[in-house]
N, C-alpha and C positions, 0 to 999 in steps of 0.2 A: 504494500500500500504506500502511496506517496506520503512522505513525512514520517514514516515508521521504519526504523532499522533494527534488526535483530542481530546481536553480536554475542560471541561466546564469552562466558565469564566463569570458567571452572574454578571451584573453590569448595563450596559447601557440598557439591556433588560434581563428578567429572563432566557430565553433559549439560551443565547449567548454562542458561542464556539470560541476557538482559535485553530490555527494549529501550531504544532512544526514540523519543517523540519530538518532532519539531514544533515549537510553540512560539507565539509572538515575543515572549519574554526571554527566549533562548531555549536551548535543548533541555529536555526533561528526560532523565534516565530512571526507568523502573528497575532497580537493582536487585530486588528480591533478597535472597540470602547470600548473594555474592558480596554485599556490603550491608551488614545487619544493623550497625549502630554508628553513632557519631564518633565513638572512640576508635572504631576501625578506620573511619574516614580521616581522622586526625593523625593516627599512628601509621596508617598504611599497612597494618598487620592484621590478618584475619584472626578472630578469636577461636574459631573451630573449623579447621581445614580438613576436609575429608578426601579431597582430590589426591590420589596417590602421587601425582607428579608435582604437587606443591606449587600450583600456579596462582594461589590466592592473592599474593601481593601484586602480581601483574594485573589481575582482574580488577582489584581495587583501584590501581593507578589508571587503568583504562576507563573505568566508570567516572573517576574524578576528572579525567581529561575531557571526556565527552559531555558531561552534564553541567549545566548551569544550575539546575534544580535536580536533586537526587532524592528518590523515594526509596529508603532502605527497607529491609525486610522487617525490622523490629524497632523502629525509632521514627519519630516525626520527620517530616521533610527537611532536608539539608539544602542550603543555598550557597553557591559559590560566587563570590564577588568577582568583578573583572580583574582585580589585583591578585586573585587566588585565595583570599581569606574565606574560610568556611564559617557559617552560622546557621 
């Protein structure tokens, strides 16, 4: 679909994917359990990584790179400012 991108985010499970949605205020990423909390967003380290190839850090980095607004699996929405700060 136009404005929707599916991309791999292995971490919590090997075949996990996230969605990037194009919105007027910037890209929104539905991260699900690839990025579960603000602590993971700030540290870049997954709390519980089940993927045997240990790709969780790369998945978190990709989610943060793509999203201006991020919807984690277990935390309220996270917003990234243009300068990179998260809130």
